[in-house]
N, C-alpha and C positions, 0 to 999 in steps of 0.2 A: 296577451291575456286580457280581459278583463277583470279587476279585482273590487267585489262587493263587502270592503270595509266601513258597511255603514255604522260602527260602532265610534267613531272617528266625530264626522260632522257634527251629530248632536251637542256634543262638548268641548267645543273647539274655544267658542268666545268665552265659557267656563275658566276653562285650564289654561286661556293665554291671559285671562283677568287676573287671576290667583299669581300669575307668575309661575305655575308650572310647567307649562310649554315654552321650550326654549327656540324655537324657528329654525334652528340649525341643521345641518346635517352633517354627517361624518366628513364629507368633502371641506367644509368652512372649517371641522378643527385639525386635521389635517394637512390644512394650509397655512394654517395658523400655528403649528410647530414648525414647518416648514422654513415660515416667516423670522420665528423667533428664535430657532433653536435647530436648523442646515444639519449641525455635524455631531449632534445628540445623540448616544445611540437607543435607538426606540423598539429594536426585536432583534431577539436570540432566540434562534429555533436551536432545539438538538435533538436529532431524531437519535435514538437509541436503537431502532430498526433499521437503518441505513450506516450509522456509525458517524454521520455527517452535523457540524455546525455551522449554518449559516448565520451572519449579522449583517443588521440594515443600521445608517442613520436614517434620520425624519425627510433628510433630502432624496436618500437613494432610495427609501417608502414611497416619498410621491412618486420618482419617475418609474417605479417598477410596477405603479396602478397604473400608471397614466401606457404604458407599454401593454401590459396583459389588459387594460380596456380600449386601446383601438387593437388591438388581437381580438379581441371578442369582436366586435363588430365587423373584423373582416372576416368573420365568422359566420355572418350574418344576425348578432343580436343586436335588437331594438331595445328601446325604452318599452318597461313592463314585461320584457319576456325574464322566463324564470333559466337562473342558472343554477344545474344541481351541482351542489358540492359532495362529495363522500370520501373524506380525508380524514386522517388523523390528525394531531395538532403540529402541521408540518407549516412552514414559513407559506406556501402557496395556500392554503386555505386564508389565513389572513389577508395576502393581498388579492385573491378573488373578489370579497368581499369588496376591498376599497376599488376596486377596477369595476366590479359592479356599480358600485353607487357613481362612478365618473360618469355613464351613461343611461343610467337611471331604469339600469338590468335590476331583477329583483334574486337575492344570493337564497336559494332552498338548501340548507346545511340536512346534513345524511348522516345518520349516526354508522361506525363503520361496520359497526358488527350485523348491520340490516344483510338481510341474503334479496333471493328472487323473489321472493313473498312477501316483505315487505314494498320492498324498491317498484317492483311492479305496480302497484298500487301509486305510492304516491309519484311517482313518473308519470305514471297515467294522469292521477287526478290536477298535479300544478302544473300539466302542459308542458314539462321540462323540453329547452332546446336543446341547451345544452348541457351532461354529464362530466363533471373534474371528477377522475379517481386516481388511484396509487396502478401503477401494473401489476406492483404486486407490494403487500404489508402483513408481516409476519407468513410469508410463504403461504398467501391467499394471491390467484391471480382474479384482481376486479374487475380487469379488462374484456375479459374472457366472461364473466359473469352475468356484467351489462350487456355486451354483446349481444348472449345467448339468449336476452328477453326483449330482444330491440322491435323485433315482430312486431310487439305489443304495443310497441311507442309511438301512435303514426307521429306525435310532435316532436320527437327526439331526431335533429337533425346532423350531431358530433356527439362522441363519443371522445375523451380526450384524456390521456394515459398519460399521470408523470413516470418518467422514465423509461416509457416505452421505445422501441425503435420507430421508425418510420415516419412518414409527414402528420401522421394523426396525435404526436404527441405532447405534451404539455408545452416542452422545451420549444420545440418547430412550429407551435403555433402560436405559444403565447409569450413567454417569457425569454426566451434569446435572441429574433429580430428586434432589431430599434424602430420597434414601427413608431415610440413616439416622437422619432425624426422625418416621420413621413412627413409631404407638402400640407397633406387632408386631417394631418392627426390635432392641430389644434379644434379644428370646426365640428372633430369627431367629440371631441372632449366636453365642448359650449353646448353642444345645438340639445344634449339631451338631460340635462341635469336635474335631479329629481329636487321635488318641493319636500318639505319637512312632513306635511303630510302625505306625502305617497308611500304607499307600498314599499318596505325596502327589504324585507324576511318575510319570506315562507318557511316554519317550520311545524314539524307534526307530530303531534300528541302520540303515544305509545297504542293507543285503541282498546282504550276501557269503554268504548262501546258498541265494538264492534269490528269498527273500522278508522285507521287514524283520522284525525281534525286537521286541517291546514290553518295554523294558528296565522295570524297576517297582522304587522307589527309596521307601524311608520318611525320615521329618526324621531318624530314627538314623544312617543310613545315609549319608545325603548330610553331615549336620552332623558325624560322625566324622571326615570327613576334610578340610572347611573348618577345623576347629579347630587341628586338628596344623599344616596348612597355613600356614594365618596366622601360627600363632608360629613354624615355621621361617622365613620371611618377616621376622618382626618387624613385621608389621602391625598398626596399633590403629586407635583411632578419629581419630588425627590425619591419617591420610591420606585419599588420596582418588584414588580408583579408576575411570581410565575403560576405558569396555569398547566396545572396534566389534569386536572377535568377536561371529558371532551370536548373542544370548543362546536359540536353538534349540537350540544344541549345549552340551554341558556345560559349556564352557569358558565361555560369556557366561552360561549358567544359575547355574553352582555360585560363580561368583567375581564375577561383576559386578551379579549380580541378589542372591542371598542372604547373601552373603559381607558387603557393605557391610552389611547390615541386623545382620547378629549382631557388627558391632565396632561401629557407632556411629557408620559412618564416610559419606562422601560418595561417591556413584556419579555419575560422569558416560558417559551415553550418546552414541554416536555410529550414524546410521542406516546411512551411504553410505560405505564407506570413501573417504577422500579426505586422504593422509600431508599435505600443506600443512593443513587444515581439525585432524587430529588434531595436528600442532604447535600450532597457535594457540591448541586448547583447552587442552593440556596449560601450557605457558603463563599464559594468562587464568584458568583454574581451581587451579592449582597441584599439579597429579596428581604425583603422587609412584610410582603402580603401574600396571601395565597387563601384561595377559596374551593372547597373540594367535601365531599360525602362523607361519614362517618369512618366509613373503613382507613380512607386515604389518613384519616387523624391517627386512628389507631397504627398504624403500620408507621406512621413517619415517628409516633412519639416512642415505637418500641427503637427504631431504629437508632433514632438520636439520646437513647437511653446507655447506649453504647458509649465506652472510653474515646472520645477523640472525636463523634460525632456532632459535638456540641451546635446550634445553628443560631449565634449571637444575633443575629440582625433581624432575625423576623421575630415583626410585633404584633401580627394580626392572623391566626387560623382563622377566617371566620367556615361552618360545617354547617350545612344546610343537607337535606334529602331524607332523613330520619332523625328522629330524639338523639339527646347524644347520652350516653350514661354517666352518672354521676361520676362512677369512680375514672373514664376516662379522661375528663373534667379535669380533677385534680393531677392523675398520672402526664394529663399535657402540659398544662401550664409548669411543671416541676421538670419536664422533658425538654419543653420548646423553650421557658423560657417566655413564650407568648400570649396574650389574649385569647382566649377562646370565646366567639362571638359565635351564639346558634341564629338561625334564620329559618324561614320555610318564604316559600313563594311558588310559580308556576311558571310552565313555558307561556300562556296568556299574559302574566303580567311581571314577570323579573321577580325577583327578590321584595315583596309586600310586606316582610316584618323581620326583622332582627333588635340583638339584646344591644347595648349601649356597651361604649367602652367604660364610661363608668360605674358600669353595675357590678353588683355581688357575682361570683361566680354561680349561684346557687341558679340565678337568672337565666345561664345559659344550660341547666339542668334540669331545672323544670317547667320553661316558658321555649316558645320560638322566637320572640321580640315582638315590638311593639310595632305602630303602623311606621313607615317610610312616612315624611312629609307629602305630601299631596295625595297620598292614600288613607278610605277608612275603612273597618271593619265593624263588624256586628253579628251575631249570632239570633238565630230565631229558630221559633218550633215549626211543626209541619203547617201550619196554617199562617205563618211567614209573619208571626208577633213577635218584637224583639224579646229576649232572655236577658233577665239578670245577671248579673257577674255571678261569676261561679256554676252556671247550669250548662250542660251542655246541647247543644242544638247547631241545624247547618250554620255552618260559616260563608257570609255573603263580602264581597269587598269590591269597591268602587274608587274611583280616580283617576287621576293622568298617566298610569304606567297600565293600562287595562287594555288588552287588543284591540282592533279593528275588527272583529269578528272571526269564524270558521269561513275558509273559501268553499264559494258554494253552497253551503250550508246556512242560511242564515237563523233558521227554524232552530237549530243546536244553539245558538250563542250564549243562551241560558244567565242573558241582563232583560232587567226590568225596565221600565219608561223611567225610573229615576236611577238609573245606570248600576245598580247593585246588579254583580256578578254572583252567579251562585258556582261557589268554587266545586261542590261534590265531597268537601270534606266535612267532617263534626269537630267542632272548637270548643270551646272554654275560654270566655274571657274574662280575668281576674280584676277585681281592684281597679289596682292597677293601669288597667287597660291595657294588661300582658294578654297574648294567644297561648293558648295549649293547644296542639292537633291531639283530638282524642280518637277518634277514628277516621272507616273510611265510607262518606256513603255511595261511592262508587266503587267497582268492584277491581280493584288493583291492588297490585303488590309492589313492593317498592325495595329493589334488590339493590344494597350498594348502592343506593341515588338512582339508578336505572328502573322507570316505571315497566312493570310486566303486563304485558296486553291478555288480562287473564281471560276474558270473552274470545279473544280467535285463539288461542288456546284449545279451550273446552271443545272449541267448534271445527276445531283439527281432530283432537280426540277421539269426538264422537263419530269421524268418519271411519275408526277404526275397526273390520269388521267383530272382533273380543269383545269389542265396550259398547254396555247396554246406557249406562250411566256414568258423568266424571263432574267431576267438582278440581278447580283448582283452588288451594287454599294455599296461606301461609304459615311458615312458623319460622318461631325466632331464632336468629343466629347469633352468635358477639361479635363475629367481625363486621358479616353486612346486612345486619339490622334484622333482614328477614329473607328465607330461600322461600321457593315455592316445593308444595306436593300436589299431587296429583291424588286423586281418593277416587275409585273406579269400582262399579258395580258389572263384573262381566255377566254376558250371555249364558246360556248352559253349556256348559261341556267344553267353556274356552280358557285356554291358560293364555296368561301375559303377566309380564315381567319389565324390571327397570329394562334393563338392556333390550327389550322388546318395541317399550314404548321411546327410547335413544335411536334407535335404529328409524324407527317409522317417521318420528321427527325430522329426523335428519333429511330422510329420503322427502319430505315433504318441505323442504329450504328453509326450513326455522331455524332462526338465528339460535346459535347456542349457547347465548346467554339466558334465553326464553324457555326452555326445555326446564321441567319441574326437575329436584335435585332426588326427589323422593318421589314412589309408589307406595299406595296402601290398598290393599284391597278389600272389600268389605261387602256382604250379604247383601244389603241397603243401604240408603242412604240415611239420612233424620231430615224429615220434612214437616213444613204445616200440613195444615189440613186441604189446604189448595193445590197441596203437594210441589211448593217450594222447598227446596235443599234449604236447610237450616246448616251456613256456613260457621256461623260461629260456635256451634254444637261441634264441627269437624276441627277447627281450630282447637278447641279447649283439649278436645282428644289428642292433638299431634304434640299439644304443651302438656300434657298428662303422661304421656307414653316418653317424654323428652325426661323427666326428673328420675 
């Protein structure tokens, strides 16, 4: 695969001169951990789905990474080949990335909620050579699903399933044979080590413009974010990081997989979100830091409020993905005893802003924080002119952790000659330099931290024979922040209800989490004179009916 990460070379000299790019890959950090702390506990993976727990020291982490890397090479994986990984937060996810980095392969993390529709596009667009999936997770057969679409994927050579029977299982192909002891293992592990500017991650957005976009990141762009992030939060080798957010999101990938290795810290993975189990793990493993979206914070705070569920080791809960309601910050502070930090970011750049540990709690309620070192933010009007503090406009960001571009779609990179990336969000920057996201110019709904691909859902529903017009809009939800509602106009004489919509979308192999939870049938949709649907009026209507 040829990667067109054209946004990396133009800023290399500036980023190196400023000390923002560190010229290290995850290989360098893992080897440093093995050298200094070979027997330190590195990873604890707790699977509620299987009931299994697996632990690795840093020495064992290195050995398994080498083993899987040589196993991938035996499958024909070479430098710049894409290895897709559709897994929950299992140890195999972390080790597959470390293994890919050993041989210069590119990791493509995929959310486990994706089904045939999403996967068919992403695997074809990224030209994945290998896909690693669970045989079964939460009762669903992932191996059968991917094998069912292989005819559409000419580049896909191997489907490797964890827990499967036979020669194509993860265990038989990658993790069980001691590949690292083979005579040619050393040469395999040396010959294709990636450099810090090589693409190391290909992660897809949620399709807000009709189809997902493949975000390309290098070690330099990712680590330029993680280093100041950890420094701002005063995280180090003595910290224990709980990651229950999916590692197929940047939240889990950057701060649950990469950051602990960079810090020589201990990572604890949880594959199914159960707040009582999370509280138990925090106590048992002495977790000091976690990062997740607002629903996780709500659930954990409620659970820990119960007698005997205190989590005294937890120092910081960083919350991102949606604004944090003021009462929740107060409740969570009282229940958890931890500092609640607000943040904002994107797949394209990781966390761009966070509040500070020494900030008053009100800043986590009323702002999304200030930019991390190496990043800049500004708000502009439609003409591109910068707006004064306190005025809402389009949010632009630039700096060290901005991505390398969208795979095969440089025309969509939304980055000007000065390096400013148009986030598609609307924001206000106050006089203190703190950012507050005030809306979205891109048409997306964030449900519990998960971006809902609005255009894709609308396109699908337009195909239903009963529907003449459709608009997908958000409505507020106390726990998830937002949910999706389909507002439709029916063709004459047609009938359509929520059950019919759900059945239709399931038949189209749409991810369950993307299916709207409400349906409203109207005679007409509000529109501008040019015919554009006025979604803000539909949102107002839903808010009124919710009162």
